[in-house]
N, C-alpha and C positions, 0 to 999 in steps of 0.2 A: 173639756181635759182640765184635771186641776189646775192648783195654781201652785209654780214654784215652794219650796217650802221660805219660812221666814230665816234673816240670820242666823247659823249656828256658831256654834263656841268646836273649836277646834277638841276634834279624840280624841283620847287615852290611847297611845299604839300598845297592842299589844302582840309582843314576838308568843308562836305556837314553838313550844320547846318540848316537850315534855314525853313525844314517843319513846317508843323503846328501842327503835332504829329495828328491830326484827329480822324485815328482807332486808335491811344491808347487810347482815353479822356482825357489826362494829357502828360504837355511838360516832355519828353522819353532825353534829353543832358539832364536834372540833374540827371537820375539815376545812384544810383549808387550799385550795384551788387555785389562787392565783396563784400559789408559790408561800413558800412559808417564812415570808416576811409581808403578806399579807393577812388579813382579818380571816378566819375562821367564820361557817360557815354562818353561827348565832351573830359575830359579836357580828357579823355587815351587814345583817338585818335588822340586829338595833338601830346601828349605827342608821339605816336609813328609813328607819321610822321619829327616831330624834326629827331628821333635818325637817319630818312634813308635821309632826302634831307636839305634844307641848309638853306630856310626861310617857316616859315606857315604861312595859310592864315588860317581865319574862312569866312565860306559865312554864316548870318545866319541875319534877316529878318527884327529884333526888337534889340529892348537896351539891349538886355542880356550880364548882366557883364562879362568880357574874365578876363581871368589871365593870366600868362607866354608870357605880353607882345606881345598876336598875333596880325594881320595885322588884322581890321575888314572891311570885303567888305560885302558888298549892295547891289543888281541883280540893271542891269541898267534899267533891263525890271522886274516887279514886274510879278509872275503869271503865267509862267514858269515851277517852278518845279525845279529841278534838273537842268535841260538845261542851266537853266537861269541863271546860281550858276557858272557853267560851262564854257559858254562863253562869261559872267563877270570877270572869273580867268583869257583864253585868254587872252584876252585884256588886262585889266592892269601889266599880265607879259607881252607880247608881248616877251612870250618863249612858255617850256613843262610845260603842271603842273599835278604831281597826285595826284588823287581828291578821297579822302575815306568819304565814308556812316558816319555819324557818331553814328547810332546804329547798329552797328558790336561790342559786347561785347567780341566776341572771336578769333577778330583776333589776329595773331602776326606781330612781328617784323620780321622773317626769309620770311615767305608770300610777304612783301614787296619790301622784300629782293633780293628775287628771283624773283617779277614784276620788277625790275629794275635791275640785270641783265640780265633777258629775254629784255626790251629794248633796251641794250647794241648791243646787238644783231636783234637786228632785222630789214629784207632784208630794202632797201636804200627805201624809201618815204612813208614806213609807218606813219599814224599819231596816232596812237591810237593800245596802248600795256594792253591784259588784258586777262585774267586766263576763262576757258571756263569748263566747270562741262559738262566730256566727258561722257555720261553713257546719256544727256538731249542736247546740244548744248547752253545749257543756258550760257548765256556769261555775266561778271558780271561788268559793267558799269561802276559803280558804284566803282569799284576799279581797279583802270585805269591812265597810264600814257596817256595825249593828249599831243601832238605835236599842235606848235603853228600855222600847218598850216591845220589844222583842224578845225579854227575858222572862217572858210569860210565855209562849210558844215553842223555847228549847223550855222551860222545867215542863212542860206536855209533853216535848214530845221523848225527855226522859221516862215520865212516867211509860207513857207505850214502848220502851225500849228501844224506840228509834233515834239513833244515834250515827246516823248520817246526816254531816252537816248539811249537805246539800240539800234536803225533805225538809227541810223545820218552818222554815215563815216561807208561807203559803207565794204561791207567783204573785197575785195579785198585789202582794205588799211586797214586793221585790221593785228594785229599779235597775237598771241593767246598760250595762254600758260594751255591747257591740266591739271586739276585733276580728281580727282577721286568722287565717293561718301562719303569711306570713308578718305575722308580727308578734307569733308564742311565744318567741326563744323565754322572755321576762316569765311566760309562767312553767318553763321548765322542771321539775323537777326533781329528785335524786330519794328513790326509794332501794332501788335497785344495786348492785355491786355495773351492773351491764347500765347504769345511766351515770354513775362516776366517768364511766371510761370515755361516753359520748359526750357529756360536758366537757374532761381532760382532751378530745379532737376538737369542740367549737372552740374553745379559746385558743387551743393553737391558730385554727383557720382564718383566726379571728385576729389575733399577732404577727400572721407571718407575712 
């Protein structure tokens, strides 16, 4: 078995917020699921990353106003989806990045801390630390830490026209943290209006 990696610096936190929200029909980044006085999805995601990383960047496609003094990153090459955002972030950071999709209303700080703890214990040579749903084998490629060395794999994927992020880093270079269906709420994402309604029902159930 490979030895755990030596001590590592904190990665840059990157909120992936460059999607078109086409399936939602409206910009989901500004949705306030927890009430009008609570942060929207984008602001909530950035605040979570700020709690566990030393710096937070926002990967966006447009002139969306940002609060909190976060650095705005625009994809060097557009039209690649999250792959383009992660590739741009790795090039800018010249170091590891912790990416978080902005559409995860139930993501929590302990989940991100668990990810970072796993990264600190990853085998030498590992380029991606992520979560895997143990019953299905689905990996959470948009809640993951990518080491700088993963940039070459992203470049190759882009050259081949492979834009699905979960297919970029080979499995043997991934360090995975398993979670069960019972632990899946933090990974629930909102892509469609029906997802928003489901999220609102969950919130009502949790608060009544």
